[in-house]
N, C-alpha and C positions, 0 to 999 in steps of 0.2 A: 604276726601281730593280729589279734582278733579285731573284728569291726568295732566291738564295744570299746576295747582299749584305745583303738585309733581315734574314735570319736571323743574320748575323754581327755586325751593328752592336752589339747589347748585349754580345756576347762580347768585342769589341775594346776595351772600356773597361778591360781589365786594367791594373793599375798598373805603372809602370816604376820602376826603382830610381833614387833620387837619388844622384848620384855626386860625391864630393869631388874637385875638380880642383886641381892645382898652379896657380900664378899664370900660368905661361907654357905654351903648347902645346908638346908634345913633337914631335919630327920622326922618330921611329923608324918611323912608318908609311910613309915614302917609301923605296923601294928605292935604295940608293946606286948612282950611275952606274957605278962600277967593277965592280959585280956583274953587269952585262949581258954576254952573250956575243955579242950582235949589234951591229954598228956602227950599223945603222939605229936600234936601240933607244937606244944611247948618244947619238946625235945628238938624238933626240926628247927624251930626259930632260934634255939640256943646253939645248936650244932652249926647252922648255916648263917649265923649272925653277920659274918663278913660278906656273904653273898647278898644279903638284904641291903646292907650298907652300900655295897658297890652298885647295886641296881638303882637305889635311891639317888646316889651321887651322880652317876653317869647320865641318868635321865635328866636330872635337875640341871646339870651343866652342859652336857653334850647335845641335848634336845630342848633348848630353853623355851620353845613354843609349846611344849607339852607340860601340863600341870598334872601332878600326881595327887589324888585325893588323900586326905588325912587317913592314916591307918589302913591304906588299901594295898600295901605291899606286905605279903606274908603268906602263910600256908593255910589256905581255906579249903573247905569241903564244898564242891559243887552241889547245889541243891538237888540236882536230878539224880544224884547217887545216893543209895541207901546205906552203904557201908562208910566207914570213916576214912575214905581215901582223901589224901591231902594233895592239893595242887599248889605249886608256887604261882602266886597270882599278883597282878598289878592292874590298877584301874587308872586310866589317863583321860585327860580332857584336852582336846586340840583347840588352841587359841588361834583364831584366824580372822582376817578381814572379811566382811560380807562380799559375796560374789553372786551377781545375778545369774551368770552362766551355771555356777554350781547349784544354785537354788532351783534352776529349771530342770535339772536332772531328776529322773525318777528316784524314789527312795532306795530301790535296790541298787541303782547305779552309784548313788552317793555312798552307800554301805560298801559296795565293791571297791570303790576308790580308796576309802579309808582302810579297808582290810588290806588291800595291796600295798598301801604306803607304810603301814605300821606293824601289822601282826608278825610278819616274819622277822622284821628288824628287832622288835621287842623280844621275841623268842630267843634270838641270838644273844641279846644282852642278858637275858635271864639265865643263859647257860654258858656264860663266859668261864665260869668255874665248873668244870665238868663233874665235880663231886656231886652235883645235884642229880646228874644222870645215873650215877652209880648207887645212890641211896635208895634202897628198896621201899622206904616209907614215903617217897615222893612218887605219886602215881601219874602226874602230868603237870600241865601248865595252863593257866587261865590268863588271857589277854583281853581287857575290856577297854574299848575306845569310844569316846563320847565327844559330840560336837553340837554346836547350836544349829537347830533347824531354822533356817532363815525364812522369815515370813510366817512362822508358826507360833508367834507369841499369843498367850491367852491372858486377857486382862492385864496386858502390859508386862507379863512375866515370860521370859524366854523359855521355849520348849527345847529340850535336847533330844537328839537321836543317838542311839547306843547300839553297839554290837558287843556281845560277850562270846568269846571264842574259847572252847575247851578242847585242849590238845592232849591226848594221852601220850605216855612216854614213848611207846613204839613209833608213833607218828612223828613225834619231835625228833627222835633219833634219825628217822628216815629223811627228814628235812635237813638236819644238820650235816648228814652224810651225803647230801645232794642226790639222794635217791628219789626224792619228792620235791617238787617246786611249790611256789605259793598257791598255784591253782590246785595242786594236790592236797594241800592243807585245807583249802576251802571246800574241797569235795568230800574229805574224810573226817574233818573235825565237826564237833557239834557247835553250831553258831545260832545264838538266840538274838533276835532283834527287838528293840524297844523304840516306840514313838512316844516320847515323853515318859509317862509312867505306865503306858499301855504296853504290855508284853505282846509281841507279834508271833511268838512261838519260834520254832526252829525254821531257819531260812537257809537257802542255798544261794551262793553268790558266785559270779564269774570274777575270778581274781587273776592277777598276774604278778610277776616279779617287778618291783618298783624300788629303785635305789635312792629315792628322794631323801629319806631320812639320813642317808650316809653323806650325800653330796650338798644338801642345802645348808646355807650359812645365813644366820640372821645378821643383817648389816650392822657393822660397828660393835658386834658382840664378840668378846674374847673369852675363851675358856681359861680357867686358872692354870698358871704355869705348872707343868709336871703332871697334869691330869691326863690319863690315857683314855681317849675316846674311841680307840680302835676296837674292832669286833673280835680281835684275836682271843682265842680260848686260853684260859690259864691252866 
């Protein structure tokens, strides 16, 4: 266990908000097919519509403290790429109680903690259907995680911190086949940091394997009967 990870373990016990959910999962997280401007992206959205629905539903019900932004699940082209390479993408917001200990961490430590907690877990959810790995028109995966920067409000308006992680398909395969761990993703993926609306550029993080998203349960929250929240690939 690295010194950084050891020092963060007590801090990462901060409480998450329990969220009241409607009986049925919403679908606003999925970008409508007619909003794509690329024929490749439209084909992917149509071909893998069930993958998108499964990702939306399982995040909504299995990770109820994560909010998915409207229209943020889909096949997007990372801005740093010049060709029309499409990445299966999701953007999430972590709802959590304020924590003085977490706020006292450096920005890179907060980003490392969020990366460790969610990036690998979400990648596994995005690839539960292995068809996305065999489709040659899917070049990789984008995981965006956002949270409130405590004490960073401007004119009473909350400031968010964000990491955007771009994982190409070979790296994703290596992770899913256990040839690379979470630290390996952090070392080899392109990670862009944001402080509010200010882009921090590409950052390197110290990350580790964290099973929080698998084992944590929101008190008194029950998933719908019959819903499979396991990470088993289809």
